[in-house]
N, C-alpha and C positions, 0 to 999 in steps of 0.2 A: 611512771615506771616504779615499781616497789623495789626496795633494796634488794629481796632474793630476785628478782628478775635481771636486776643489773648484775650481780654477783654470777648469775647463771650465763649471762650474756658474754660475761668476760672470761670466765672459764671456756666457754664454747671457742672464742676468738683465739686464747692461748694453745687449746688443741690444734685448731687448725692452722696455726703459724707456721710450724715447721715445713708442713706441705706448699704453703703458699710460697716461703722462702727459697724452696727447691724449685718450684714451677718456675720462679723469677730467674733463678740462675739459668734454666734451660732456654727460657726466652731471652735474655740480655747476651747470651754467649751464641744466639742464631742469626738469623739474616735481619738486619735492622736496617732502616733509613731514616736518619736524623741529620743529613746534612742541612745547613742554613745558609742564608744569603745567597739564593739561586738566582734572584732576579739580575740580568745582565747589567752590567756597567762598565764604564770608561773610567780609568785613573787619568783625570784631565790636568791635574796639577800637583806638585809635590812640593812640600818644604819642611826639611828635618823629617819629624817621624809623621807630620800631617800628610795626609792624601786628600783631595777633592774628587768624589765621585761623581758622575754624570750617567743617569739611569737610561736605558733603553726602553721605551714602550713600542707597542704595535700600533698605535694610531697614526695615521697620515700626519704630516706636519700642519695640513689646514686645521686641524680637528684639537691642536693641542694650543692650551692657552698661552697667550704671548709673553706673559711675564713670568721669569723661572722662579720656582721655590727653591730655596737653600734650606735644608734640615741641619739643625747644630744639635748634636747630641750630647749628654752628661760625658764627663772625663772619667767616671766609675762606670763600670761595666761597657760593653760594645754596643754599637750600633745595630748588631744582628738583630736585636728584638724586634725591630720596626721590619725585618725582612725574614720572619721566622721559618714561615712555611708556604708553599705556593697556595694559592686561594685565601689564604688569611694574612697574606704579608701587607701589612700598612703600607709600604712603598708601591708594592705591586698594583693594590687599588687604588692610590692616588694616580698614578699612572695611567690606569684603565678610565678614571675619571677624567683624564685629559690634561693633567698637570705637568709641567716641564721640571723635573726633580734632579736636584743636587744634594750631595750630603757630605758634611766633614766627618773622615775618619780619623781620630786623633791618634790611633795609632799606640806603641806600647812604650811609654817614657822609660829611660834608663837613668843611671846614676849622673850621666851627663846633663840631663834636664832637671836636676834637681832645684837649679834655682829660678826656673821659668815662674813668672808671676801671673797674676789675673791680667793685667795690663798686656803681657805678652801675648795671651790666649785671645784676648777682645781686640784690642788694638792693632795686634801683630797678626796672626794666623788668621782669623776671623775676616778681619778687614782685607786680608789681600785674597783671602776665597772670594769675598764680594767683588773686590775689583777685578779679578780674572773673570768671573762671571759677565760684570758690566762690559769688560773690554772685549769680550767674545762674542756679544749680542748688541749689534749697532743699533737696534732699536730698543734698547733696555738701558734707561738712567737710573731706575731705582729696581730693586727685587723684593719678592715677598719672602719674610725672614720668618722660619718655623723652628721654635727651640722645645726642646725635650726635657723636662725636669732642669738639672743643673743647666743646661745645654739653654733652656728657655730663660735662664736669670742672666746668662751671658748675652743672649738676644735683647733681653731689656736693658743691660748696660749699654750694647754697641748702638741701638736704636736711638738711645738717649744722647749720647755723643755723636752720633751720624746719621742723623735723620733725616738729611737730603738722601740718602741712599736706600730708603726703604719704604714702599709703596704700603705693603700691610704686615702687620706684625701678629703672628701667631702662636700664642703660648700654650704648652701642654702640660698640664701637672707640674707647674713650675712654683717653685717657693719664692715668696719675694717678700714676707714678713718672717722674721724668725724670733721673735720676744712671745711667743705662745706656749701653751703648757700642754696641747695635745698631741705632740709630736715626740717619741721617745729620742730620737738621735739627736734634735734639737737640744732638749735638756741634759743629755749626757755631754754634750760640746760645750755647753756654758762650764763644767767642771773641769776640763782639759787644762793641763799645764803645758801649752804649747811649746817652750824652750825644753822641757825635759822630753817632751813626746818625739822632737826631732834632732834632740842631741845626738844620739846613736843610730837613728834609723833612715834619716836622709828623706828619701820620698815615702808616700803613704803606701805599704804593700796593698795589694788588690785584695789578697786573702784576708788580713786584717778588716778590710773594708766590709768583705763578704759575711765575716762572722759578725760584726756589728749588727748589720741588715738583718741577719737571722736571729739574732737575740733579742731583736725588736718584739717578734712575735714569735716564742721558741715554740710554743703549742703548736701552731698552725705548721710550723716546718715538720715538726714531728708527725702530725696529722696527714701532711702531704705525702710522705713516704708510706703511711699505714694504707691511704686511699690508692695507692700506685700498686699494691700487692692485689688489690680488688679488681684493677682493671688490667691485670697482666695478660689477659687471653684476648684483649681487643688490640690489633696491631696499630691501628689509626692513633689510639688513645696513648698507648706505649710509645711510638714516635714522636708524636706530639710533645709528652714527658720528657723524652729526652732531648730534644731541642731547647726545651725551655732550660733544663739542667745545664745545657752547654752554654746557653747563655749566662744563666747565674753564675758559673764557675770560671767563665772566660774574662777574667778580670784584671785589667792593665793595673800598673802602679799608678799613682798619681803624683805629679812633680810636688815635690815638698813645700817649696816656697807658695804656691798656689793654692794648697790645701791649707797652708797656714794662713794665709790673707783670707781665704774662703770661712775659716772657722772663726778668726779673730773680727774680721771686719764685719761678717754678716750674721754667723750664728752667736756670737757673742755680744758684740754691739749693736747688730740690728740697724747698720749703716745705709742699707740702701733704700728701702721705704722713707727713710727720712731726710732723703736728698743729702746726705752727707759724705757719700763714699765718693772716693778719689782714685781716679785711674791715670796714669800718664799724667798727672798734673792737673787733670780737669776734672771738675765735678760732674758727678751721674744725676743729672735733675731729670727727675721722671715726667715734670711738666714739659720738658721739650720733646716729649713723643706727641707728635700731634698727627700722627697716621692712624688709620683704622686699627683697631685692636680686638682679636678675637682671644678671650681669656676662657680655656677648657681646663676644667679640673674634675675630678672623682670625687663624688660625694662621700665614698668610703676608704680615700687614700689616706694612708697612715704614714707616708714618708713625704708626701706634700699634702697636708690636709687644707681642706677647705679656708680654713682660717690663716693659712699661709699663701694660700693662691689667689683668694678673691680680691685682697686689698688692693691689687695692681690695678684693678679696674677704676678704682677712684683716685688714684695716684697720678694717673697719667694727664697729659693735658689735651688730648684728643677728645673732640665731639661725638665720635663714632666708636662707640665701645660696645662689645657683645660679651656678656658672660654666660658662659654655658657649662653648668654642673651637669653631671651624668651618673648614674645610678652603677658606678662601677669603682673599681680601686685603681692603684697606681698603673699596673700594667695592663687591666683590662680595656684601659683607653685605646691600646694599641694592638692586642690580640686576642681579644674575646670578640663573641659575636656581635654584640653591641658594634663593636669597631666597625666593621665592614658594613654592618646593615644601615646603620644610622648615624655614626658620629663622622666617618670620612665623608659621606655625600652630604651632611652639613657645613663641614669645613671647606670643602670643594665649593658648594653654593656660595657660601658666603664669600670666598676670595673673587670668584668670577663675578659677582656683582659689583666687585671694587677694583 
């Protein structure tokens, strides 16, 4: 495109912008449906802010896979991304494929939770949720553990420390190696002065975490809202967009000590992949993970890039390892059309074979 054509296109866009903004105002104040997390679930266990959810599928009991799946989400943002909208819900589609699904909702930490650390989350809350599932299923000695992003990293730690309780480990968009140079957040974190950071802040504010995520790709963030104006007369696309926005800006704070350890021990010192991380006085040795591993990552993921996710596959002690790179980004694994058309069926097929 010539310089003159580019200038003309910009001029036309600027002329149309006031009308688009006015139309967006009309639509956004009208009748909208952007409710999220609509798949029925029962709260079966509570501890402090944490809730354990058990989802209700429509299949008969005989058609449901015998070994339950526990999904562990990250501490930042909320699990609703996995249940964004009917038809494209990651959880709903797992149920439809015949899995028995549990999920940990970490809730909203307050100042009272400031000193919760990684050991509290992994060997405390997560282990108690696993024990509840095992005790409630007489035929279940082990569960399938499925982790998302930071939640996947927690699952890796947990499986290394409690290998006798995990049948299969499934990691989705999960960072495990942090001394890489192609992840903006990892690079920034190396320069954090943790003492100054938490001296007056306590917990990590969810809004601050959101700002950092958005600053990683600022041009894409602006472009997203420009494209929104072009879809304003498509009700389905508008509702999907608003559901995503609801997920993005529903940001719990993160317990200060857990975040401090996450930054210091993983992003700054890269202890996990080196088998040097210690939780609760125990060394997290990835070679102790001998159960089957399915390691799924997005080839275009800028938050947990392939260089961070793939090394797990060679670090574990399992002889049954499947590494699956998919042509999508961080969120696309869970909400894109590829998710329910190809990724979920492949995950479920892998689990059922084992």
